[in-house]
TIMI-2910 file (N, C-alpha, C, CB; in pm, 1 decimal, decimal comma, always signed):
<rs>
+----------+----------+----------+----------+----------+----------+----------+----------+----------+----------+----------+----------+------+
!      n_x !      n_y !      n_z !     ca_x !     ca_y !     ca_z !      c_x !      c_y !      c_z !     cb_x !     cb_y !     cb_z ! resn !
+----------+----------+----------+----------+----------+----------+----------+----------+----------+----------+----------+----------+------+
!  +6428,3 !  -3924,7 !  +5433,9 !  +6442,3 !  -3790,7 !  +5381,1 !  +6482,2 !  -3800,4 !  +5233,8 !  +6546,8 !  -3709,0 !  +5462,7 !  Met !
!  +6412,8 !  -3728,7 !  +5150,3 !  +6444,7 !  -3734,0 !  +5007,8 !  +6558,0 !  -3636,8 !  +4976,1 !  +6319,8 !  -3701,3 !  +4922,5 !  Ser !
!  +6608,0 !  -3649,7 !  +4855,5 !  +6714,9 !  -3560,1 !  +4812,2 !  +6661,5 !  -3417,4 !  +4804,8 !  +6772,3 !  -3604,4 !  +4674,9 !  Lys !
!  +6743,8 !  -3324,1 !  +4845,1 !  +6701,5 !  -3184,8 !  +4843,2 !  +6683,6 !  -3133,1 !  +4700,8 !  +6802,1 !  -3098,7 !  +4917,5 !  Gln !
!  +6757,7 !  -3190,4 !  +4605,4 !  +6742,1 !  -3146,9 !  +4466,9 !  +6603,3 !  -3182,1 !  +4413,9 !  +6850,1 !  -3210,4 !  +4378,6 !  Cys !
!  +6547,2 !  -3294,1 !  +4460,5 !  +6413,4 !  -3332,6 !  +4416,0 !  +6308,2 !  -3238,1 !  +4472,8 !  +6382,6 !  -3477,0 !  +4457,3 !  Met !
!  +6326,7 !  -3198,7 !  +4597,3 !  +6233,3 !  -3105,1 !  +4659,7 !  +6241,0 !  -2969,7 !  +4588,7 !  +6264,2 !  -3089,3 !  +4811,5 !  Val !
!  +6362,5 !  -2923,1 !  +4559,0 !  +6379,4 !  -2795,3 !  +4488,8 !  +6320,8 !  -2801,9 !  +4348,2 !  +6528,0 !  -2756,9 !  +4481,8 !  Arg !
!  +6336,8 !  -2915,2 !  +4281,1 !  +6280,9 !  -2932,4 !  +4147,4 !  +6129,0 !  -2923,6 !  +4151,6 !  +6325,0 !  -3066,6 !  +4087,2 !  Arg !
!  +6070,3 !  -2983,5 !  +4253,6 !  +5924,1 !  -2979,4 !  +4268,6 !  +5875,2 !  -2836,7 !  +4295,0 !  +5879,3 !  -3072,4 !  +4383,2 !  Glu !
!  +5949,9 !  -2761,3 !  +4376,0 !  +5914,2 !  -2620,7 !  +4401,7 !  +5921,9 !  -2539,1 !  +4273,1 !  +6007,4 !  -2559,3 !  +4509,3 !  Lys !
!  +6023,3 !  -2566,1 !  +4190,7 !  +6036,9 !  -2495,7 !  +4063,2 !  +5920,1 !  -2529,5 !  +3970,5 !  +6170,9 !  -2531,7 !  +3995,8 !  Ala !
!  +5877,7 !  -2655,4 !  +3972,0 !  +5762,0 !  -2694,6 !  +3890,4 !  +5636,0 !  -2624,1 !  +3937,1 !  +5741,5 !  -2846,4 !  +3895,1 !  Arg !
!  +5616,7 !  -2613,7 !  +4068,5 !  +5500,1 !  -2542,6 !  +4121,4 !  +5500,6 !  -2397,5 !  +4074,6 !  +5497,6 !  -2549,0 !  +4275,5 !  Glu !
!  +5617,8 !  -2336,2 !  +4074,5 !  +5630,5 !  -2198,2 !  +4028,4 !  +5593,8 !  -2187,2 !  +3880,7 !  +5773,4 !  -2146,5 !  +4051,9 !  His !
!  +5641,6 !  -2280,5 !  +3798,2 !  +5611,0 !  -2280,2 !  +3655,0 !  +5461,9 !  -2298,0 !  +3630,2 !  +5689,3 !  -2390,5 !  +3583,4 !  Glu !
!  +5398,9 !  -2387,3 !  +3705,6 !  +5255,4 !  -2412,1 !  +3688,5 !  +5176,6 !  -2284,8 !  +3718,1 !  +5208,1 !  -2527,7 !  +3780,6 !  Val !
!  +5210,8 !  -2216,5 !  +3827,7 !  +5140,8 !  -2092,6 !  +3863,5 !  +5165,0 !  -1983,5 !  +3759,5 !  +5185,9 !  -2043,9 !  +4001,9 !  Lys !
!  +5287,8 !  -1977,8 !  +3708,9 !  +5325,8 !  -1872,8 !  +3614,1 !  +5250,2 !  -1885,2 !  +3482,1 !  +5475,9 !  -1877,4 !  +3588,1 !  Lys !
!  +5231,7 !  -2006,7 !  +3433,5 !  +5171,4 !  -2028,6 !  +3301,7 !  +5027,4 !  -2079,9 !  +3308,8 !  +5255,3 !  -2126,3 !  +3223,3 !  His !
!  +4966,1 !  -2080,9 !  +3425,0 !  +4832,0 !  -2139,6 !  +3439,7 !  +4727,4 !  -2067,0 !  +3355,2 !  +4789,8 !  -2137,3 !  +3586,2 !  Ala !
!  +4728,2 !  -1935,0 !  +3356,8 !  +4626,7 !  -1859,0 !  +3283,5 !  +4640,4 !  -1880,7 !  +3132,6 !  +4638,0 !  -1709,0 !  +3316,6 !  Ala !
!  +4762,0 !  -1873,5 !  +3082,0 !  +4785,1 !  -1891,7 !  +2938,4 !  +4747,4 !  -2032,7 !  +2894,6 !  +4932,0 !  -1863,2 !  +2903,4 !  Lys !
!  +4785,7 !  -2131,4 !  +2976,0 !  +4754,8 !  -2270,5 !  +2943,7 !  +4603,3 !  -2292,9 !  +2943,5 !  +4823,3 !  -2365,8 !  +3044,1 !  Arg !
!  +4532,6 !  -2237,6 !  +3041,9 !  +4386,7 !  -2254,2 !  +3048,8 !  +4318,7 !  -2188,9 !  +2928,6 !  +4331,6 !  -2194,2 !  +3179,9 !  Ala !
!  +4369,0 !  -2075,1 !  +2888,3 !  +4313,9 !  -2005,2 !  +2772,5 !  +4331,8 !  -2088,3 !  +2645,0 !  +4380,9 !  -1867,5 !  +2756,4 !  Glu !
!  +4449,1 !  -2145,0 !  +2627,2 !  +4475,8 !  -2225,5 !  +2507,9 !  +4395,1 !  -2354,8 !  +2507,2 !  +4624,3 !  -2257,5 !  +2498,5 !  Leu !
!  +4380,3 !  -2417,2 !  +2621,8 !  +4302,5 !  -2541,5 !  +2630,6 !  +4155,4 !  -2513,1 !  +2601,7 !  +4318,5 !  -2606,9 !  +2770,6 !  Val !
!  +4106,0 !  -2399,4 !  +2652,8 !  +3966,6 !  -2363,0 !  +2624,6 !  +3946,7 !  -2339,4 !  +2475,1 !  +3925,8 !  -2237,1 !  +2704,3 !  Ala !
!  +4043,2 !  -2278,2 !  +2410,6 !  +4034,3 !  -2255,0 !  +2266,4 !  +4037,4 !  -2387,2 !  +2189,5 !  +4148,9 !  -2163,8 !  +2219,8 !  Ala !
!  +4113,4 !  -2483,5 !  +2239,5 !  +4119,7 !  -2615,0 !  +2174,3 !  +3986,9 !  -2689,6 !  +2186,0 !  +4232,3 !  -2699,4 !  +2235,4 !  Met !
!  +3918,8 !  -2673,5 !  +2297,5 !  +3793,4 !  -2746,5 !  +2321,1 !  +3672,1 !  -2679,2 !  +2259,2 !  +3770,7 !  -2762,5 !  +2469,0 !  Lys !
!  +3687,8 !  -2557,6 !  +2210,1 !  +3576,6 !  -2483,4 !  +2151,7 !  +3536,4 !  -2548,5 !  +2018,8 !  +3614,9 !  -2333,6 !  +2130,9 !  Asn !
!  +3410,8 !  -2597,6 !  +2007,0 !  +3369,4 !  -2666,4 !  +1883,1 !  +3348,6 !  -2571,6 !  +1764,9 !  +3241,3 !  -2743,3 !  +1908,0 !  Pro !
!  +3338,9 !  -2441,8 !  +1789,0 !  +3313,4 !  -2345,6 !  +1681,5 !  +3440,8 !  -2306,2 !  +1606,4 !  +3247,5 !  -2221,3 !  +1738,2 !  Glu !
!  +3557,1 !  -2338,5 !  +1663,1 !  +3684,1 !  -2301,2 !  +1601,1 !  +3720,5 !  -2403,8 !  +1493,8 !  +3796,8 !  -2290,8 !  +1707,6 !  Val !
!  +3772,0 !  -2353,5 !  +1379,9 !  +3807,9 !  -2443,5 !  +1269,4 !  +3938,2 !  -2518,2 !  +1298,6 !  +3821,3 !  -2364,2 !  +1137,9 !  Asp !
!  +3968,3 !  -2614,2 !  +1215,6 !  +4081,8 !  -2703,8 !  +1236,8 !  +4215,6 !  -2630,4 !  +1232,4 !  +4080,8 !  -2813,8 !  +1132,9 !  Leu !
!  +4231,3 !  -2535,9 !  +1140,6 !  +4357,9 !  -2461,9 !  +1128,4 !  +4388,2 !  -2383,4 !  +1255,3 !  +4353,1 !  -2366,7 !  +1008,1 !  Glu !
!  +4286,8 !  -2322,2 !  +1311,2 !  +4305,7 !  -2244,8 !  +1434,6 !  +4341,1 !  -2337,3 !  +1551,3 !  +4178,3 !  -2163,5 !  +1467,7 !  Ala !
!  +4279,8 !  -2455,1 !  +1552,7 !  +4310,6 !  -2551,7 !  +1658,7 !  +4453,8 !  -2601,6 !  +1647,6 !  +4213,6 !  -2670,1 !  +1653,3 !  Lys !
!  +4501,3 !  -2621,6 !  +1524,7 !  +4639,4 !  -2664,1 !  +1506,1 !  +4737,3 !  -2555,2 !  +1550,1 !  +4664,0 !  -2701,1 !  +1359,9 !  Leu !
!  +4704,3 !  -2430,8 !  +1519,7 !  +4789,8 !  -2319,1 !  +1563,1 !  +4790,7 !  -2308,7 !  +1715,4 !  +4741,3 !  -2185,6 !  +1500,8 !  Ala !
!  +4675,1 !  -2327,9 !  +1774,8 !  +4665,7 !  -2324,8 !  +1921,6 !  +4745,0 !  -2439,6 !  +1981,7 !  +4518,3 !  -2332,0 !  +1967,7 !  Thr !
!  +4739,6 !  -2554,9 !  +1917,9 !  +4814,4 !  -2670,8 !  +1965,0 !  +4965,0 !  -2643,8 !  +1961,4 !  +4780,4 !  -2794,0 !  +1880,2 !  Ser !
!  +5011,8 !  -2577,0 !  +1856,3 !  +5154,3 !  -2542,7 !  +1846,7 !  +5194,1 !  -2445,5 !  +1957,7 !  +5186,0 !  -2481,3 !  +1708,4 !  Arg !
!  +5107,1 !  -2349,3 !  +1987,6 !  +5135,6 !  -2254,5 !  +2096,7 !  +5141,1 !  -2326,8 !  +2230,8 !  +5028,8 !  -2142,6 !  +2101,3 !  Gln !
!  +5053,4 !  -2421,8 !  +2248,2 !  +5049,5 !  -2498,5 !  +2372,2 !  +5176,4 !  -2583,1 !  +2386,9 !  +4924,2 !  -2588,4 !  +2376,1 !  Leu !
!  +5225,7 !  -2636,1 !  +2278,1 !  +5347,1 !  -2716,6 !  +2280,7 !  +5471,3 !  -2632,9 !  +2307,7 !  +5362,9 !  -2790,3 !  +2150,2 !  Gln !
!  +5466,4 !  -2503,1 !  +2277,9 !  +5581,5 !  -2415,7 !  +2301,0 !  +5597,2 !  -2377,8 !  +2448,6 !  +5568,4 !  -2289,7 !  +2216,9 !  Lys !
!  +5492,1 !  -2395,5 !  +2526,8 !  +5503,2 !  -2367,5 !  +2670,1 !  +5596,7 !  -2469,5 !  +2734,1 !  +5363,3 !  -2370,2 !  +2738,8 !  Leu !
!  +5661,7 !  -2433,8 !  +2845,0 !  +5750,2 !  -2530,1 !  +2911,4 !  +5672,7 !  -2653,2 !  +2957,4 !  +5820,5 !  -2464,5 !  +3031,3 !  Pro !
!  +5734,9 !  -2770,2 !  +2944,0 !  +5663,9 !  -2892,1 !  +2981,0 !  +5638,1 !  -2899,6 !  +3131,1 !  +5742,7 !  -3013,9 !  +2936,0 !  Lys !
!  +5721,8 !  -2834,2 !  +3210,6 !  +5699,6 !  -2834,4 !  +3355,4 !  +5586,6 !  -2740,6 !  +3397,7 !  +5827,3 !  -2795,1 !  +3427,0 !  Asp !
!  +5527,4 !  -2669,2 !  +3303,2 !  +5415,9 !  -2582,3 !  +3338,1 !  +5282,8 !  -2657,9 !  +3337,0 !  +5409,6 !  -2464,3 !  +3242,0 !  Ser !
!  +5286,3 !  -2786,4 !  +3300,5 !  +5165,9 !  -2869,4 !  +3303,6 !  +5140,3 !  -2916,4 !  +3446,4 !  +5179,5 !  -2990,9 !  +3207,6 !  Ala !
!  +5017,0 !  -2906,7 !  +3490,6 !  +4983,3 !  -2941,7 !  +3628,6 !  +5002,5 !  -3090,0 !  +3656,8 !  +4840,2 !  -2902,2 !  +3658,7 !  Lys !
!  +4991,3 !  -3173,4 !  +3555,5 !  +5004,6 !  -3317,4 !  +3576,0 !  +5147,5 !  -3358,5 !  +3609,4 !  +4957,9 !  -3391,4 !  +3452,8 !  Cys !
!  +5244,1 !  -3269,6 !  +3591,7 !  +5382,7 !  -3301,7 !  +3624,3 !  +5416,1 !  -3278,5 !  +3771,4 !  +5475,3 !  -3220,1 !  +3538,3 !  Arg !
!  +5321,8 !  -3220,1 !  +3845,7 !  +5344,8 !  -3198,6 !  +3988,6 !  +5333,1 !  -3329,9 !  +4064,4 !  +5245,5 !  -3095,5 !  +4044,9 !  Leu !
!  +5406,6 !  -3339,9 !  +4171,7 !  +5406,0 !  -3458,6 !  +4257,1 !  +5377,6 !  -3413,9 !  +4399,3 !  +5541,7 !  -3536,6 !  +4248,5 !  Arg !
!  +5285,5 !  -3480,7 !  +4465,6 !  +5256,5 !  -3446,3 !  +4604,8 !  +5368,1 !  -3500,9 !  +4692,3 !  +5117,9 !  -3502,5 !  +4649,7 !  Arg !
!  +5424,9 !  -3416,4 !  +4776,3 !  +5534,5 !  -3456,6 !  +4863,8 !  +5502,1 !  -3421,8 !  +5008,0 !  +5665,8 !  -3389,5 !  +4821,0 !  Arg !
!  +5562,6 !  -3498,1 !  +5098,4 !  +5548,5 !  -3473,8 !  +5241,9 !  +5612,5 !  -3339,1 !  +5274,0 !  +5614,0 !  -3588,9 !  +5326,2 !  Cys !
!  +5543,5 !  -3256,2 !  +5350,3 !  +5597,5 !  -3123,9 !  +5382,2 !  +5712,6 !  -3132,8 !  +5481,5 !  +5487,7 !  -3034,0 !  +5438,3 !  Trp !
!  +5720,9 !  -3242,6 !  +5552,4 !  +5825,4 !  -3255,6 !  +5653,8 !  +5951,2 !  -3322,5 !  +5599,9 !  +5773,1 !  -3333,9 !  +5771,8 !  Lys !
!  +5936,6 !  -3431,9 !  +5528,0 !  +6052,3 !  -3508,1 !  +5482,0 !  +6078,4 !  -3496,5 !  +5332,9 !  +6034,7 !  -3651,1 !  +5517,1 !  Thr !
!  +5978,3 !  -3458,0 !  +5255,3 !  +5994,4 !  -3451,2 !  +5110,5 !  +5966,8 !  -3583,2 !  +5040,9 !  +6132,6 !  -3405,9 !  +5077,3 !  Gly !
!  +5922,6 !  -3683,4 !  +5117,0 !  +5894,8 !  -3815,4 !  +5060,6 !  +5778,6 !  -3805,1 !  +4962,0 !  +5862,5 !  -3918,2 !  +5172,9 !  Arg !
!  +5789,0 !  -3878,2 !  +4849,7 !  +5690,3 !  -3866,7 !  +4743,4 !  +5583,1 !  -3975,2 !  +4747,7 !  +5759,1 !  -3870,4 !  +4611,0 !  Ala !
!  +5607,3 !  -4083,8 !  +4817,3 !  +5511,5 !  -4194,5 !  +4819,6 !  +5439,3 !  -4199,8 !  +4953,6 !  +5582,5 !  -4328,3 !  +4792,2 !  His !
!  +5314,5 !  -4242,9 !  +4949,9 !  +5237,3 !  -4260,6 !  +5072,1 !  +5203,6 !  -4130,1 !  +5140,0 !  +5311,6 !  -4347,8 !  +5167,0 !  Gly !
!  +5171,2 !  -4025,6 !  +5062,2 !  +5140,7 !  -3894,5 !  +5118,1 !  +4989,0 !  -3879,4 !  +5128,1 !  +5202,6 !  -3780,6 !  +5031,4 !  Val !
!  +4940,8 !  -3850,1 !  +5249,2 !  +4798,3 !  -3829,1 !  +5271,9 !  +4762,8 !  -3684,8 !  +5240,5 !  +4759,4 !  -3864,5 !  +5417,2 !  Tyr !
!  +4658,2 !  -3665,0 !  +5161,4 !  +4618,1 !  -3529,9 !  +5121,9 !  +4570,8 !  -3447,1 !  +5239,3 !  +4509,4 !  -3536,3 !  +5018,1 !  Arg !
!  +4499,2 !  -3507,8 !  +5331,0 !  +4437,2 !  -3433,6 !  +5440,3 !  +4539,4 !  -3360,8 !  +5526,6 !  +4355,7 !  -3527,1 !  +5526,3 !  Ala !
!  +4654,2 !  -3423,3 !  +5548,9 !  +4754,2 !  -3363,0 !  +5636,4 !  +4881,5 !  -3324,9 !  +5562,6 !  +4787,5 !  -3457,2 !  +5748,6 !  Val !
!  +4899,4 !  -3372,0 !  +5439,5 !  +5017,5 !  -3338,8 !  +5362,1 !  +5143,8 !  -3407,2 !  +5411,3 !  +5037,6 !  -3192,0 !  +5363,0 !  Gly !
!  +5127,6 !  -3517,4 !  +5483,6 !  +5242,3 !  -3590,1 !  +5537,8 !  +5245,6 !  -3731,2 !  +5481,7 !  +5237,3 !  -3593,7 !  +5691,8 !  Met !
!  +5366,6 !  -3786,5 !  +5478,8 !  +5379,6 !  -3925,7 !  +5437,7 !  +5331,3 !  -4014,8 !  +5551,9 !  +5527,1 !  -3959,6 !  +5398,6 !  Cys !
!  +5309,2 !  -4139,5 !  +5521,3 !  +5252,0 !  -4231,9 !  +5619,2 !  +5340,9 !  -4249,3 !  +5740,9 !  +5227,0 !  -4366,3 !  +5555,3 !  Arg !
!  +5472,8 !  -4242,4 !  +5721,9 !  +5564,7 !  -4260,8 !  +5833,7 !  +5553,5 !  -4145,7 !  +5934,1 !  +5708,6 !  -4272,5 !  +5782,5 !  Asn !
!  +5557,1 !  -4023,0 !  +5883,9 !  +5547,6 !  -3905,6 !  +5970,8 !  +5407,5 !  -3894,8 !  +6030,5 !  +5582,6 !  -3777,2 !  +5892,7 !  Met !
!  +5307,5 !  -3935,7 !  +5950,8 !  +5170,8 !  -3933,0 !  +6001,5 !  +5157,6 !  -4021,6 !  +6124,5 !  +5072,3 !  -3977,8 !  +5893,1 !  Phe !
!  +5214,8 !  -4140,0 !  +6117,1 !  +5207,0 !  -4234,0 !  +6229,4 !  +5276,4 !  -4177,1 !  +6352,6 !  +5269,7 !  -4369,3 !  +6191,3 !  Arg !
!  +5394,3 !  -4121,0 !  +6334,2 !  +5469,8 !  -4065,3 !  +6447,0 !  +5392,8 !  -3951,1 !  +6513,1 !  +5607,9 !  -4015,8 !  +6400,2 !  Ile !
!  +5342,8 !  -3858,8 !  +6431,1 !  +5272,9 !  -3742,2 !  +6486,3 !  +5135,7 !  -3778,4 !  +6542,9 !  +5257,2 !  -3635,2 !  +6379,2 !  His !
!  +5071,6 !  -3878,7 !  +6484,9 !  +4942,8 !  -3923,1 !  +6538,9 !  +4961,8 !  -3987,1 !  +6676,2 !  +4874,9 !  -4022,7 !  +6442,4 !  Ala !
!  +5066,9 !  -4063,7 !  +6691,9 !  +5094,5 !  -4126,9 !  +6821,6 !  +5129,5 !  -4023,7 !  +6928,5 !  +5208,7 !  -4227,9 !  +6808,1 !  Met !
!  +5194,2 !  -3915,8 !  +6887,9 !  +5230,2 !  -3810,5 !  +6981,9 !  +5112,3 !  -3718,3 !  +7012,1 !  +5346,4 !  -3729,6 !  +6927,4 !  Gln !
!  +5005,9 !  -3727,3 !  +6930,9 !  +4888,1 !  -3643,1 !  +6952,3 !  +4901,1 !  -3506,1 !  +6890,3 !  +4861,6 !  -3628,5 !  +7098,2 !  Gly !
!  +4988,8 !  -3490,5 !  +6792,0 !  +5010,0 !  -3360,5 !  +6727,8 !  +4903,5 !  -3326,3 !  +6624,4 !  +5145,2 !  -3357,9 !  +6662,4 !  Asp !
!  +4832,7 !  -3426,4 !  +6574,6 !  +4731,9 !  -3403,8 !  +6471,4 !  +4594,5 !  -3403,3 !  +6537,9 !  +4740,0 !  -3513,0 !  +6359,0 !  Ile !
!  +4522,6 !  -3290,0 !  +6532,3 !  +4393,0 !  -3284,1 !  +6598,1 !  +4290,7 !  -3377,5 !  +6532,2 !  +4341,1 !  -3141,3 !  +6597,0 !  Pro !
!  +4214,4 !  -3446,6 !  +6615,6 !  +4109,8 !  -3535,7 !  +6567,7 !  +4157,9 !  -3674,6 !  +6533,3 !  +4045,2 !  -3476,8 !  +6449,5 !  Gly !
!  +4285,2 !  -3702,8 !  +6547,7 !  +4339,5 !  -3834,4 !  +6515,6 !  +4389,7 !  -3899,0 !  +6645,7 !  +4455,1 !  -3823,5 !  +6409,0 !  Ile !
!  +4344,4 !  -4021,2 !  +6670,4 !  +4394,7 !  -4095,7 !  +6785,5 !  +4393,5 !  -4243,3 !  +6751,2 !  +4309,9 !  -4067,5 !  +6913,2 !  His !
!  +4472,4 !  -4318,2 !  +6822,6 !  +4486,6 !  -4461,1 !  +6797,3 !  +4356,6 !  -4533,7 !  +6832,5 !  +4604,9 !  -4519,4 !  +6878,3 !  Lys !
!  +4314,3 !  -4619,1 !  +6742,7 !  +4192,1 !  -4693,6 !  +6765,9 !  +4215,1 !  -4802,2 !  +6872,2 !  +4141,7 !  -4755,9 !  +6634,3 !  Ala !
!  +4115,6 !  -4820,3 !  +6956,4 !  +4120,3 !  -4931,2 !  +7053,6 !  +3977,5 !  -4975,2 !  +7078,6 !  +4191,4 !  -4888,8 !  +7188,9 !  Ser !
!  +3956,7 !  -5105,9 !  +7080,9 !  +3822,6 !  -5158,4 !  +7107,0 !  +3830,2 !  -5287,7 !  +7179,1 !  +3744,8 !  -5175,9 !  +6979,5 !  Trp !
+----------+----------+----------+----------+----------+----------+----------+----------+----------+----------+----------+----------+------+
</rs>
């Protein structure tokens, strides 16, 4: 089980990303526009830098929904490898069963 402060921090980051997603996308599109001159791009870059750093999507971390563990998390089920193994053995995950041959 991970620290609860880390889980809460991740939830706060998710909130920041959702809150500033439209503004960030607009500024990034303006930066990539080849028709805009250099001065406008620099001004856009300054506006982008003024946004909170936690509003960047790359700062998000995938965590296990059950334990909050950050490593070994499978995207398909949103669980870490440890919980995945336990629930797969119990038959809680549909379509997953232990291989035998």
